[in-house]
C-alpha positions in Angstrom: 70.2 -16.9 60.3 70.7 -13.6 58.5 74.4 -14.0 59.0 74.5 -16.9 56.6 75.5 -16.1 53.0 72.8 -16.5 50.4 73.0 -19.1 47.8 73.6 -18.1 44.2 70.5 -17.1 42.3 69.3 -19.9 40.1 69.1 -19.2 36.4 66.0 -20.4 34.5 66.3 -23.9 33.3 66.6 -24.5 29.6 63.5 -25.8 27.8 63.4 -29.6 27.9 63.9 -31.4 24.6 60.8 -32.5 22.6 59.7 -35.9 23.8 61.2 -35.6 27.2 59.5 -37.9 29.8 56.3 -36.4 31.1 54.9 -37.3 34.5 51.1 -37.0 34.8 50.9 -34.7 31.8 52.5 -32.0 33.9 56.1 -32.4 35.0 58.5 -32.7 32.2 61.8 -34.3 33.2 64.8 -33.4 31.1 67.2 -36.4 30.7 69.8 -34.0 29.1 70.0 -31.9 32.2 71.4 -33.9 35.1 71.8 -32.3 38.5 74.6 -34.2 40.2 74.6 -31.9 43.2 71.2 -33.2 44.1 71.8 -36.9 43.4 71.0 -39.4 46.2 73.2 -42.6 46.5 70.6 -44.7 44.7 68.9 -42.2 42.4 70.1 -39.6 39.9 68.7 -36.1 39.8 67.4 -34.2 36.7 65.8 -30.9 36.0 62.0 -30.6 35.9 59.7 -28.1 34.2 56.2 -27.6 35.5 54.0 -27.2 32.4 51.1 -25.7 34.3 52.8 -23.2 36.7 55.8 -21.3 35.6 58.4 -20.4 38.2 58.1 -23.6 40.2 61.6 -24.8 41.1 61.6 -28.6 40.9 63.9 -31.5 40.3 63.3 -35.2 39.9 65.0 -38.3 41.2 64.9 -41.4 38.9 64.7 -44.6 40.9 67.2 -47.4 40.2 65.4 -50.4 38.6 65.8 -53.4 40.9 65.5 -51.4 44.1 62.1 -51.4 45.7 61.2 -47.8 46.5 59.1 -46.8 49.5 55.8 -46.0 47.8 53.9 -46.2 51.1 55.9 -43.3 52.4 55.4 -41.4 49.0 51.7 -41.8 49.4 51.8 -40.4 52.9 53.9 -37.3 52.4 53.3 -36.4 48.7 51.7 -32.9 48.4 52.4 -32.2 52.1 54.6 -29.5 53.5 56.2 -31.1 56.6 58.6 -28.8 58.5 62.1 -30.1 58.2 61.3 -32.5 55.3 62.1 -31.7 51.6 58.6 -31.3 50.0 57.7 -34.3 47.8 55.5 -32.9 45.0 54.5 -35.9 42.9 55.7 -39.4 41.8 54.9 -42.0 39.3 56.3 -44.1 36.4 57.9 -42.5 33.3 59.5 -43.9 30.2 63.2 -43.3 30.7 65.1 -43.2 27.4 68.6 -43.9 28.9 67.5 -47.3 30.2 64.8 -48.0 27.5 62.2 -48.8 30.1 59.8 -47.3 32.6 61.3 -46.0 35.9 59.7 -44.5 38.9 60.3 -40.7 39.1 60.0 -38.7 42.3 59.5 -34.9 41.9 60.8 -32.7 44.8 60.9 -29.0 45.4 64.3 -27.7 44.5 66.4 -26.9 47.6 67.6 -23.4 46.5 70.2 -23.1 49.3 72.0 -26.3 48.2 73.4 -29.1 50.3 74.3 -28.3 53.9 77.7 -30.1 53.6 78.6 -28.0 50.6 77.9 -24.9 52.8 79.9 -26.0 55.9 82.8 -27.1 53.7 83.6 -23.4 53.1 86.1 -22.0 55.6 84.1 -18.9 56.1 80.8 -20.6 56.7 81.6 -23.0 59.6 78.9 -23.2 62.3 79.8 -23.5 65.9 78.6 -26.4 68.0 76.4 -24.0 69.9 74.6 -23.0 66.7 74.0 -26.5 65.4 71.1 -27.4 67.8 69.2 -24.3 66.8 69.9 -24.5 63.1 69.9 -28.3 62.6 68.3 -30.2 65.5 65.2 -28.0 66.0 63.8 -28.2 62.4 64.8 -31.7 61.8 63.4 -33.0 65.1 60.1 -31.3 64.2 60.0 -33.0 60.8 60.8 -36.4 62.4 58.1 -35.9 65.0 55.5 -35.3 62.3 56.6 -38.2 60.3 56.3 -40.4 63.4 52.8 -39.1 64.0 51.9 -40.2 60.5 53.3 -43.6 61.2 56.4 -43.3 59.0 60.1 -43.2 59.5 62.7 -41.3 57.5 65.6 -43.8 57.7 68.0 -41.6 55.6 69.2 -39.1 58.2 72.8 -38.3 57.6 75.0 -35.2 57.1 75.0 -35.5 53.3 71.2 -35.6 53.1 70.5 -32.2 54.7 69.6 -29.2 52.5 68.7 -25.5 52.7 65.2 -25.2 51.2 65.4 -21.5 50.5 68.1 -19.3 48.9 68.5 -17.3 52.2 69.3 -20.5 54.0 66.7 -20.0 56.7 65.0 -23.4 56.4 66.9 -26.7 56.8 65.3 -29.9 55.6 66.1 -33.6 55.3 66.3 -34.8 51.7 65.1 -37.9 49.9 64.0 -41.0 51.9 61.8 -42.9 49.4 63.9 -43.9 46.4 65.6 -46.9 48.1 64.6 -49.4 50.9 64.7 -48.0 54.4 68.3 -47.6 55.7 69.7 -48.9 52.4 71.9 -45.8 51.7 73.0 -45.4 55.3 76.6 -46.0 56.4 76.5 -48.6 59.3 77.5 -46.1 62.0 74.2 -44.3 61.4 72.2 -47.4 62.2 71.6 -49.0 65.6 73.9 -51.9 66.4 71.3 -54.5 65.4 70.4 -52.9 62.1 74.0 -52.1 61.3 74.7 -55.9 61.3 72.1 -56.5 58.6 72.6 -56.2 54.9 71.7 -52.7 53.5 68.4 -54.0 52.2 67.7 -56.0 55.3 67.6 -53.2 57.9 63.8 -52.6 57.9 61.5 -49.6 58.5 62.6 -49.3 62.1 61.0 -46.9 64.5 61.1 -43.2 65.1 64.0 -43.4 67.6 66.1 -45.1 64.9 65.9 -41.7 63.1 66.8 -40.0 66.3 69.9 -42.3 66.6 71.0 -41.3 63.1 70.4 -37.6 63.9 72.6 -38.0 67.0 75.5 -39.5 64.9 74.9 -36.7 62.4 75.3 -34.1 65.1 78.6 -35.6 66.2 79.9 -35.5 62.6 78.8 -31.9 62.2 80.3 -30.8 65.6 83.6 -32.5 64.9 83.7 -31.6 61.2 85.0 -35.1 60.3 84.2 -38.8 60.4 85.4 -40.0 63.8 85.4 -43.7 62.8 86.8 -43.4 59.3 90.0 -45.4 60.1 88.1 -48.3 61.8 87.3 -51.5 60.0 83.7 -52.6 60.1 84.5 -55.5 62.5 86.5 -53.2 64.8 83.8 -50.6 64.8 81.2 -53.2 65.7 83.4 -54.6 68.5 83.9 -51.1 69.9 80.2 -50.2 69.8 79.3 -53.5 71.5 82.0 -53.4 74.2 81.9 -49.7 75.0 78.5 -48.5 73.6 78.1 -46.3 70.5 78.3 -43.1 72.4 81.6 -43.9 73.9 82.9 -45.4 70.7 82.5 -42.2 68.7 82.5 -39.5 71.3 84.8 -40.5 74.1 88.1 -39.4 72.5 86.8 -36.3 70.8 86.2 -32.8 72.1 82.5 -32.0 72.3 80.8 -29.2 74.2 79.7 -30.3 77.7 76.1 -29.2 77.2 75.7 -31.5 74.2 76.7 -34.7 76.1 73.4 -35.5 77.8 71.6 -35.1 74.5 74.0 -37.3 72.7 73.8 -40.0 75.4 70.1 -40.0 75.0 70.1 -40.0 71.2 72.8 -42.6 70.9 71.5 -45.1 73.5 72.0 -48.5 72.1 68.9 -50.0 73.8 65.8 -48.8 71.9 63.8 -48.5 75.1 66.3 -46.1 76.6 66.8 -44.0 73.5 65.3 -40.5 73.2 62.3 -40.0 71.0 61.7 -36.9 68.8 59.6 -35.2 71.5 62.3 -35.8 74.0 64.8 -34.0 71.8 62.4 -31.2 71.1 61.9 -30.8 74.9 65.7 -30.6 75.4 66.1 -28.1 72.7 63.4 -26.0 74.3 65.3 -25.9 77.6 63.4 -28.7 79.3 65.5 -31.0 81.5 65.9 -34.6 80.6 67.1 -37.4 82.8 70.5 -38.8 81.9 70.5 -42.2 80.2 72.4 -44.7 82.2 75.0 -46.7 80.2 74.1 -50.3 80.0 76.8 -52.7 81.3 77.9 -55.2 78.7 78.8 -58.6 80.0 82.4 -59.4 79.0 84.3 -62.7 79.3 87.1 -63.0 81.8 89.1 -64.9 79.2 88.6 -64.3 75.5 87.4 -67.0 73.2 89.5 -67.6 70.1 87.7 -68.2 66.9 89.1 -68.1 63.3 92.2 -66.3 64.5 90.4 -63.5 66.4 89.6 -63.2 70.1 86.1 -62.3 71.4 85.0 -61.2 74.8 81.3 -60.6 74.2 78.5 -62.9 73.1 77.3 -60.5 70.5 80.6 -60.2 68.7 81.2 -63.9 68.8 77.7 -64.7 67.5 78.3 -62.3 64.6 81.6 -64.0 63.8 80.1 -67.5 64.0 77.3 -66.6 61.6 79.7 -65.2 59.1 81.9 -68.4 59.0 79.4 -71.3 59.3 81.8 -74.1 58.3 84.3 -73.2 61.0 81.5 -72.4 63.4 80.0 -75.9 63.0 83.4 -77.5 63.8 83.8 -75.4 67.0 80.2 -76.0 68.1 80.3 -79.8 67.6 83.7 -80.0 69.3 82.3 -78.7 72.5 84.9 -76.0 72.8 82.3 -73.3 73.3 80.5 -74.9 76.3 83.2 -74.5 79.0 83.9 -70.9 77.9 80.2 -70.0 78.2 80.0 -71.7 81.6 83.2 -70.3 83.2 84.3 -67.2 81.4 80.8 -65.8 80.7 79.2 -67.4 83.8 76.3 -68.7 81.6 75.9 -72.4 82.5 72.3 -72.6 81.2 73.3 -71.0 78.0 76.1 -73.6 77.7 73.6 -76.4 78.3 71.4 -75.0 75.5 74.3 -74.9 73.1 75.2 -78.5 74.0 71.7 -79.7 73.4 71.5 -78.1 70.0 74.9 -79.6 69.0 73.7 -83.0 70.1 70.4 -82.7 68.3 72.3 -81.8 65.1 74.1 -85.1 65.3 70.8 -87.0 65.3 69.5 -85.2 62.2 72.4 -86.4 60.0 70.3 -86.2 56.8 68.2 -83.2 57.8 68.8 -79.5 57.0 69.1 -78.9 60.8 72.4 -80.7 60.8 73.9 -78.5 58.1 76.7 -76.1 59.0 74.7 -73.0 57.9 71.7 -74.0 60.0 73.7 -74.9 63.1 75.8 -71.6 62.9 72.6 -69.6 62.5 70.8 -71.4 65.4 73.7 -70.9 67.8 74.1 -67.3 66.8 70.4 -66.7 67.6 70.9 -68.3 71.0 73.9 -66.1 71.8 72.4 -62.9 70.4 68.6 -63.2 70.0 67.9 -59.6 69.0 70.5 -59.6 66.2 69.3 -59.9 62.5 68.7 -63.4 61.0 72.0 -64.5 59.6 71.7 -67.4 57.2 73.9 -68.5 54.2 75.6 -65.1 53.8 72.4 -63.2 54.2 71.6 -60.9 57.1 68.2 -59.3 57.6 65.6 -58.4 60.2 62.3 -60.1 59.6 60.5 -56.8 58.8 62.9 -56.4 55.8 62.3 -59.9 54.4 60.3 -58.4 51.5 62.9 -55.9 50.3 65.7 -58.5 50.7 63.7 -61.0 48.6 63.0 -58.4 45.9 66.6 -57.3 45.6 68.0 -60.8 45.6 65.4 -61.7 42.9 65.7 -58.7 40.7 69.5 -58.8 40.8 69.8 -62.6 40.3 71.2 -63.1 43.8 70.8 -65.8 46.4 67.0 -66.1 46.1 67.1 -69.8 47.2 68.9 -68.9 50.5 66.3 -66.3 51.5 63.5 -68.8 50.6 65.2 -71.5 52.6 65.4 -69.2 55.6 61.6 -69.3 55.6 60.9 -72.9 54.6 63.7 -74.4 56.8 62.2 -72.6 59.9 65.0 -70.1 60.4 62.6 -67.2 60.6 60.4 -69.1 62.9 63.3 -69.8 65.2 64.2 -66.1 65.3 60.7 -65.3 66.5 60.9 -68.0 69.1 64.2 -66.5 70.4 62.6 -63.1 71.1 61.7 -64.1 74.7 62.0 -60.4 75.9 59.7 -59.1 73.1 56.6 -61.3 73.5 53.7 -59.7 71.7 55.7 -57.1 69.9 56.0 -59.1 66.7 52.7 -60.9 66.8 51.3 -59.4 63.6 54.6 -59.8 61.8 54.8 -63.4 62.9 51.3 -64.2 61.7 52.2 -62.7 58.3 55.3 -64.9 58.1 53.3 -68.0 58.7 51.2 -67.1 55.7 54.3 -66.4 53.7 55.7 -69.8 54.7 52.4 -71.4 53.5 52.7 -69.7 50.1 56.4 -70.7 49.7 55.6 -74.4 50.2 52.7 -74.3 47.7 54.2 -74.7 44.2 50.9 -74.3 42.3 50.3 -71.4 39.9 49.7 -68.2 41.8 51.7 -69.2 44.8 55.3 -70.0 45.6 58.1 -67.5 45.9 56.4 -65.2 43.3 53.3 -64.8 45.6 55.6 -63.8 48.5 57.5 -61.4 46.3 54.4 -59.3 45.5 52.8 -59.8 48.9 55.8 -58.3 50.7 56.6 -55.6 48.1 53.5 -53.6 47.3 55.5 -51.2 45.1 57.1 -53.9 43.0 56.1 -54.0 39.3 54.9 -57.3 37.8 58.0 -59.3 36.7 56.1 -61.3 34.0 58.0 -61.3 30.8 54.7 -60.6 29.0 54.2 -57.2 30.6 57.4 -56.2 32.5 58.1 -53.4 30.0 54.8 -51.8 30.9 55.8 -51.2 34.6 52.6 -52.7 35.9 52.2 -52.0 39.6 48.4 -51.7 40.0 45.9 -54.4 39.3 44.0 -52.0 37.1 47.0 -51.9 34.7 47.2 -55.7 34.1 44.5 -56.2 31.5 45.5 -53.2 29.3 49.1 -54.3 29.5 48.1 -57.8 28.4 46.0 -56.3 25.6 49.1 -54.5 24.3 51.2 -57.6 24.7 48.9 -59.4 22.3 50.5 -57.4 19.5 54.0 -58.4 20.3 53.7 -62.0 21.6 53.6 -65.3 19.8 49.8 -66.0 19.6 50.4 -69.7 20.2 51.6 -69.1 23.8 49.2 -68.6 26.6 49.0 -65.1 28.3 50.0 -66.8 31.6 53.1 -67.4 33.7 53.8 -67.7 37.4 54.6 -64.0 37.9 51.4 -62.8 36.3 49.2 -65.2 38.3 51.0 -64.4 41.6 50.7 -60.7 40.9 47.0 -60.9 40.2 46.4 -63.1 43.2 48.2 -60.5 45.4 46.9 -57.3 44.0 43.3 -58.3 43.3 41.0 -57.8 46.3 38.9 -60.8 45.6 39.4 -64.5 46.6 40.4 -66.3 43.4 41.8 -69.5 44.8 39.1 -71.6 43.1 39.9 -70.0 39.8 43.6 -70.6 40.2 42.9 -74.2 41.0 41.6 -74.8 37.5 45.0 -73.8 36.1 46.6 -76.8 37.8 44.7 -79.3 35.6 46.8 -81.5 33.3 44.5 -81.0 30.2 45.4 -78.0 28.0 41.8 -77.2 27.2 40.8 -77.0 30.9 43.7 -74.7 31.6 42.9 -72.4 28.7 39.2 -72.2 29.7 40.3 -71.6 33.4 42.6 -68.8 32.3 39.7 -67.1 30.3 37.5 -67.5 33.3 40.1 -65.7 35.5 40.8 -62.9 33.1 37.1 -62.5 32.3 36.3 -62.2 36.0 39.0 -59.4 36.3 37.5 -57.5 33.3 34.0 -57.8 34.9 35.0 -56.9 38.4 37.4 -54.1 37.4 35.0 -52.7 34.8 37.8 -52.7 32.3 37.1 -51.5 28.8 37.1 -53.5 25.6 40.2 -55.8 25.2 40.3 -56.5 21.5 43.9 -57.8 21.3 43.6 -60.0 24.4 40.2 -61.4 23.4 41.6 -62.3 19.9 44.7 -63.9 21.5 42.6 -66.1 23.8 40.1 -66.8 21.1 42.9 -68.3 19.0 43.8 -70.7 21.8 40.3 -72.2 22.0 40.7 -75.0 19.5 41.2 -77.8 22.0 38.4 -76.5 24.2 36.0 -76.3 21.3 36.7 -79.9 20.5 35.4 -80.9 23.9 31.9 -80.3 22.6 30.4 -83.5 21.0 28.0 -81.7 18.6 29.5 -80.6 15.3 26.7 -78.1 15.1 27.7 -76.6 18.4 31.4 -76.5 17.5 30.5 -74.7 14.3 28.3 -72.2 16.2 31.1 -71.4 18.6 33.6 -70.9 15.8 31.2 -68.5 14.1 30.6 -66.6 17.4 34.3 -66.0 18.3 35.0 -63.3 15.6 31.9 -61.4 16.7 33.1 -61.5 20.4 36.6 -60.5 19.4 35.2 -57.4 17.7 33.5 -56.5 21.1 36.6 -57.2 23.1 34.7 -59.0 25.8 36.3 -61.8 27.8 33.1 -62.5 29.8 31.3 -63.2 26.5 34.2 -65.3 25.3 34.1 -67.4 28.4 30.3 -67.7 28.2 30.4 -69.0 24.6 33.1 -71.6 25.4 31.9 -72.7 28.9 28.2 -71.8 29.0 26.5 -74.1 31.5 23.3 -74.4 29.6 25.1 -75.1 26.3 27.4 -77.6 28.0 24.5 -79.4 29.7 22.6 -79.5 26.4 25.6 -80.9 24.6 26.1 -83.5 27.4 22.3 -84.4 27.4 22.2 -84.5 23.6 25.3 -86.7 23.5 23.8 -89.0 26.1 20.5 -89.2 24.2 22.3 -89.9 21.0 24.4 -92.5 22.7 21.3 -94.1 24.1 19.6 -94.0 20.8 22.6 -95.5 19.1 22.8 -98.3 21.7 19.1 -99.1 21.2 19.5 -99.2 17.4 22.7 -101.2 17.7 20.8 -103.7 19.9 18.0 -104.0 17.4 20.4 -104.7 14.6 22.2 -107.3 16.7 18.8 -108.9 17.6 17.8 -109.0 13.9 21.1 -110.4 12.9 20.9 -113.0 15.7 17.2 -113.8 14.7 18.1 -114.4 11.1 20.8 -116.9 12.0 18.4 -118.9 14.2 15.8 -118.9 11.5 18.2 -120.4 9.0 19.0 -123.1 11.5 15.4 -123.8 12.1 14.7 -124.1 8.3 17.5 -126.5 7.9 16.2 -128.6 10.8 12.7 -128.5 9.5 13.9 -129.5 6.0 15.8 -132.3 7.5 12.8 -133.5 9.5 10.6 -133.2 6.4 13.1 -135.1 4.3 13.3 -137.9 6.9 9.5 -138.1 7.1 9.2 -138.3 3.3 11.7 -141.0 3.3 9.8 -143.0 5.9 6.5 -142.6 4.0 8.1 -143.6 0.7 9.6 -146.7 2.4 6.2 -147.6 3.9 4.5 -147.2 0.5 7.1 -149.3 -1.2 6.8 -152.1 1.4 3.0 -152.1 1.0 3.3 -152.5 -2.8 5.7 -155.5 -2.3 3.3 -157.2 0.0 0.3 -156.8 -2.3 2.3 -158.2 -5.2 3.3 -161.3 -3.2 -0.4 -161.9 -2.3 -1.4 -161.7 -5.9 
């Protein structure tokens, strides 16, 4: 490529301002030096200075808060030099002054030759369609092949994301693919038909041949020098792709060199099983022959079906329209208009019977979610087009992208309930059931979703939608209001963040909320279900002790350092728990112990002093003994009091008897005296 003009020499970057964000004590990112020419659609670019090695040409992309980045791909490719892929040097959180919060920064090698589109835009620098396979396809196919071997996909292959790595413009590379969810920044035409129907966040990781498809569209754009579908509406483009095939929709009416056609047919095949893989493309570039891909015949209706003012001749386009207009779709389905069209025009009598059965079943579930317009439209759409995305309540996503969809809807205050309902109402399960031609392919994913559904229906602390959020988004920071500003992504960061939060949070509140507990339950590699169960108790003292137990277990298992602030915070909440001890002496001992434990910053010791089994048993036994002793003494007092009352009664009775006897004796003596006196 010696004939290509060199890029302009880069001047040395200005020294970053004092206090500029620093990544890993090495890469200083200058917020006052933006690099708009290197921006990606979802991340802004800034100049970077390497503090250890002068002369390294670097730049950083600052991820947009609210978009879950692909940290799994970052971990795989960071520090590697993959041919055809822009080298990712390092990544991690930094304090970003413009937003007043931590953001994820991704440091890349600076592409000295600039963006490829900027180069081809020059009149004197156009590449012919015969040069493009050598200059573009060969290096990019090699990069995609190595990514696939590492179990990753790029999912951001498009003309605007191709760069020259070197100033001589000898090395072409694909740019950023990690700062947004997979496929998020792609125009729909660069996605397969199924993925193009999904929301940007709902397109999923895909497979290696999804990247090859995007590369094929990229090649068409570069060969033509313009966007061949720019004037088509999204609905019209989808209809053209479904009815004619993507290859015909974008290539048929355009002049493309004959020798490229076989490659484009292979790369743009709409059926994944027919589409070329990266190694197929490399073989073709190397001169190896490849069998032509046969165009799949799409079943079309003899008579179009009219729905909402538009006519449809394929099941896929009609299903897409029904899902987007559930109220009107429900009327059409329940009226029975669809059945004769399926039987006669589409020659699908069994499909018509299935639709009829679903419509009749909906009538019997009048008070159930299965009778709702949204559910009925979704279910019928799945029947008509099983491999399309799940389309429910204005959301459209493939199951593998459920996590990013949930994260984006949650972080942006979107329709979280709808995406939760898709799971709890059985919509996702119905999609898996509809994949009759893909048995076994989604087994692992289906099992994961059954677990997700179980979490969603459990509203206890540590579960619910929050648990699913972190389970499905490993890169998502903890959204707890207590520590969100600390950008906590790793379980090792939780306790230090809570320790810092102690200095800025009302000490009367508990260091606990649903997000924090769900984050811990997901990121901690130990089973803590029994510890979480204690937090469901209705008594405040049990919940506080249970929380200390959980956090103490974390400090012990993670070998965390002293936590002075957090220990003091929790120690101040122990009043109700201390009162559960009966012994005043024990209460006093605990109250005297707490300041000493706070000075040590040890949660295990704090838990031990408040919920020590021996101490608790002694308190219970002492209380029981004291209660028994009190009962015995109380009985004795009662007996004495009862005895005294009886004695008084006996005395009175004895006195009465004595008095009576004395009276009798006195009367006898008197009678005797009277008799003697009469004798005399």
